[in-house]
C-alpha positions in Angstrom: 89.5 19.3 9.5 87.5 21.7 11.9 88.5 21.6 15.7 86.3 19.4 17.1 85.7 21.0 20.6 83.9 23.4 18.9 81.5 21.4 17.4 78.5 20.9 20.2 78.2 18.2 21.5 74.8 16.2 23.2 74.7 15.0 26.7 78.2 16.1 27.3 78.0 16.1 31.2 81.8 15.2 32.7 83.0 15.7 29.2 85.8 17.9 27.8 85.4 21.3 27.8 83.4 22.9 24.7 79.9 24.2 23.4 76.9 21.6 24.5 72.8 21.0 24.1 70.8 19.5 25.7 68.0 18.2 23.7 64.4 17.1 23.1 63.4 14.3 21.0 60.2 12.6 19.4 59.7 9.3 17.9 56.6 8.5 15.4 57.3 5.3 15.1 57.7 3.5 18.8 61.4 4.5 19.0 62.8 3.2 16.1 64.2 6.9 15.0 63.7 10.0 16.8 63.7 14.0 15.6 65.3 16.7 17.4 62.2 19.3 18.1 64.1 21.3 21.0 67.5 22.4 21.6 69.2 24.1 24.5 72.6 25.5 24.7 74.4 24.6 27.7 77.7 24.5 29.5 79.8 21.6 30.0 79.0 19.7 33.3 75.5 21.4 33.6 72.1 19.7 32.9 69.9 21.7 30.1 66.9 19.4 29.8 65.5 19.2 33.8 62.2 17.2 33.2 60.1 16.5 30.3 56.4 15.4 30.3 53.9 14.6 27.4 50.2 13.9 28.5 49.7 12.7 24.5 50.9 13.2 20.9 50.8 17.0 21.0 50.8 18.6 23.9 54.1 18.3 26.4 55.8 20.2 29.0 60.0 20.8 29.6 62.0 22.4 32.2 65.0 23.9 30.8 67.9 25.8 32.6 70.0 28.2 31.1 73.6 28.0 30.8 74.7 30.4 33.1 71.3 29.4 35.7 73.3 26.7 38.2 74.5 25.9 40.8 74.8 29.7 42.5 70.9 29.8 41.2 68.7 27.9 38.9 66.0 29.9 37.1 64.7 27.4 35.1 61.8 28.2 32.0 58.7 25.8 31.9 58.0 25.5 28.3 54.8 24.0 26.4 54.2 22.4 23.1 50.7 22.1 21.6 52.0 20.7 18.1 54.3 18.0 18.7 57.4 19.8 19.3 57.0 21.9 16.4 56.7 25.0 18.4 57.4 25.6 21.7 56.5 28.7 24.0 57.6 30.0 27.3 55.3 30.1 30.6 56.9 30.6 33.3 60.2 31.4 34.8 62.2 31.5 38.2 63.9 28.9 40.7 61.1 25.7 39.8 62.2 22.4 40.5 59.5 20.3 39.6 56.4 20.1 37.0 53.4 17.5 36.9 50.6 17.9 34.7 47.5 15.2 35.4 45.4 16.7 32.4 46.3 18.7 29.0 44.9 21.7 31.5 45.4 20.6 34.9 49.0 21.0 36.5 51.6 21.9 39.2 55.0 23.3 40.0 57.5 23.3 42.6 59.3 26.6 43.5 61.5 28.0 45.6 60.7 31.7 46.8 63.1 34.1 47.3 63.0 33.8 51.0 63.7 29.9 50.8 60.4 28.9 51.3 59.1 26.0 49.3 55.8 27.0 47.4 53.5 24.9 44.9 51.4 26.8 42.5 48.2 25.1 40.3 47.2 25.8 36.7 43.7 25.1 34.9 44.5 26.3 31.4 47.7 23.8 31.0 50.3 26.6 32.2 49.4 30.2 30.8 48.2 31.2 34.2 48.9 30.2 37.8 47.1 30.4 40.8 49.0 31.8 44.2 51.6 29.6 45.5 50.8 27.8 48.4 53.6 27.9 50.7 54.9 24.7 52.6 56.1 25.1 55.9 59.0 22.7 55.7 62.5 23.0 55.5 64.6 21.9 51.8 64.0 21.6 48.0 61.0 20.3 46.4 62.4 17.5 44.1 59.6 15.3 42.9 55.6 16.1 42.4 53.3 13.3 41.1 49.6 13.0 40.4 47.1 10.3 40.6 44.1 12.6 39.3 43.6 15.7 38.7 42.6 16.6 42.6 45.1 14.3 43.9 49.0 15.1 44.1 52.4 14.5 46.4 55.2 16.3 46.7 58.8 15.3 47.9 60.7 17.8 49.9 64.6 16.6 50.4 66.4 18.8 53.2 70.2 18.1 51.4 71.9 19.2 54.7 70.8 15.6 55.6 72.7 14.1 52.9 75.9 12.4 52.1 77.1 10.7 48.6 75.4 7.7 49.5 72.2 8.5 51.7 69.5 11.5 52.8 67.8 11.2 56.1 65.3 14.0 56.3 62.2 14.0 53.8 59.0 15.4 54.2 56.2 14.1 51.7 52.6 16.6 51.1 49.6 15.3 49.6 46.4 17.5 48.2 42.8 16.3 47.4 41.6 19.4 46.1 44.2 20.5 43.0 46.3 22.4 45.2 44.1 24.6 47.4 45.8 22.7 50.6 48.4 20.5 51.1 48.7 17.8 54.0 52.5 16.9 55.5 52.5 13.1 55.6 56.1 13.1 57.3 59.1 11.6 56.5 58.5 7.9 54.6 61.6 6.8 56.0 59.8 6.7 59.3 58.2 3.8 58.7 60.7 1.7 57.2 63.6 1.8 60.0 66.8 0.6 59.3 65.6 -0.5 55.9 65.7 3.0 54.6 69.6 3.8 54.1 70.1 5.4 50.9 68.7 8.2 48.7 64.8 7.9 47.5 63.9 9.3 44.0 59.8 9.6 43.0 57.5 9.1 44.6 55.3 7.3 41.5 51.6 6.6 42.3 49.2 4.6 40.2 46.2 5.2 42.2 45.0 6.9 44.9 46.2 4.2 47.2 49.0 2.6 45.5 52.5 4.2 45.3 56.5 3.9 45.0 59.7 5.4 46.0 62.9 4.0 44.6 65.7 3.6 47.2 69.6 3.8 46.0 73.1 4.7 47.4 73.9 7.6 45.1 77.6 7.8 43.9 78.9 7.5 47.3 79.7 3.6 47.2 77.7 3.3 50.6 76.8 -0.3 51.8 73.5 -1.6 51.5 71.3 -3.3 49.1 69.2 -0.2 48.6 65.6 -1.2 47.8 62.0 -0.1 47.1 59.7 1.7 49.2 55.8 0.8 48.9 52.8 2.5 49.9 49.1 1.1 50.3 47.3 3.8 51.9 48.1 7.0 49.7 51.5 7.9 51.3 50.8 7.7 55.3 52.8 4.9 55.9 55.5 2.7 53.6 57.4 -0.9 53.6 60.7 -1.4 52.3 61.9 -4.4 50.6 65.3 -4.9 49.4 64.3 -6.9 45.8 64.6 -5.3 43.3 68.0 -4.1 44.8 69.4 -0.2 44.7 66.5 1.1 42.6 66.4 4.3 40.4 63.6 5.0 38.0 60.1 3.6 38.3 57.2 3.2 35.4 53.9 2.2 36.3 50.9 1.2 33.7 48.3 0.8 36.5 48.4 -0.2 39.9 49.6 -3.9 39.1 51.9 -3.2 36.4 55.5 -1.9 37.1 58.8 -1.3 36.0 62.0 -0.3 38.0 65.7 -0.1 36.9 68.4 -1.1 39.5 72.2 0.0 39.6 74.1 -2.8 39.7 76.2 -2.3 43.1 78.8 -5.0 44.7 77.3 -8.1 46.0 73.6 -6.4 45.7 74.2 -6.0 42.1 71.4 -7.5 39.6 69.7 -7.5 36.5 69.3 -3.9 35.5 65.5 -3.8 34.9 62.7 -5.7 36.7 59.0 -5.7 36.2 56.0 -6.8 38.3 52.4 -8.4 37.3 50.9 -8.2 41.1 51.3 -4.9 42.2 55.2 -5.4 43.8 54.0 -8.9 45.7 56.7 -10.6 43.5 59.5 -9.2 41.0 60.6 -10.9 38.0 64.0 -9.5 36.6 64.5 -9.1 33.0 66.8 -10.5 30.2 68.0 -7.4 28.1 71.1 -9.0 26.9 69.1 -9.5 23.3 69.1 -5.6 23.0 73.0 -5.1 22.7 
């Protein structure tokens, strides 16, 4: 028998030493079967596939991390496929942290410049060329980009020096309404929600120009509290907070009223792992996934 530690493994963070790889998989039958379309070698405990986005069955982008890039320096590579994953082209390399495409041509990338400033670049040709980056006067690392149209997008910046294992105190949300030519600060979403905001934010996800959500969870630190979900009805200027669903992590919205969130079970605040709403978040229903086991 061969040495199993020399067999490349998939998704092997926190695994014993040995070769690892990150994969992009594609399905053509609604998820019943999957085919490997991209493989990125990596070291154990490192993430190889950082972010993936597709706008249709043929065009997709992925941020990949070389084996030795992090944590000292994350020089990620932005790759694109236009043939459903059969081939991939490298478009951009650097300390990239987030991507978001609103169409096959219009998109944005956030990165950290060598001087530590946050920069956002825009493209109108799918990533072949990029505008001169817009530097933002903020402290922290850009963590998430989202868009409602080809002109309106949001960027969340996190100040990691304000974070513990369970919560972060300092965020700044930016919005553009001109395709990325200018960005305005909407401040810290947590300033709107007071004591409800203990935890770490994930997102945002916007389903329209006005309605969006931020997940709120307690990370890996075992902190006390329910976590919850932040909601905005004014494009990110102000936010409200609810502890139902509790301790949320991932958000997906089909439109402004149909939304799903995942919930991590945590102590007395634990609940079902998935919730849905059919009224834009006014009420939430836990989903029974026991039949999938």
